[in-house]
Residue, then its C-alpha position, 0 to 999 in steps of 0.5 A: x047219950x040219954x039212952x046209954x045213961x038211962x040203961x047204966x044206972x042213971x048215975x048222971x042226970x042230964x039237964x037241958x038248958x034254954x038256948x043261949x041268949x046274949x041279951x039276957x046274959x049280964x056278962x055279955x052286956x058288960x063285955x060289950x060296954x067294956x069293948x066299946x070303951x077300949x075302942x073309943x080310948x084307942x081311937x082317941x090315943x091314935x088321934x092324939x098321937x097323930x096330932x103330936x106327930x104333925x106338931x113335931x114335924x112342923x117344929x122340925x128344922x129339917 
């Protein structure tokens, strides 16, 4: 690809980036923290729902 671009006028300049590193990317850090918070919230909701179900079953007259 580089040779083709060099032969055809060099209108496009190739930029080579460093290898990807999620540890240096702030968006990855925020996503990881957000995912952890969402998972924690859903686990708490599931426990609460389970406790509510058990309570309602214990109060049932059937």
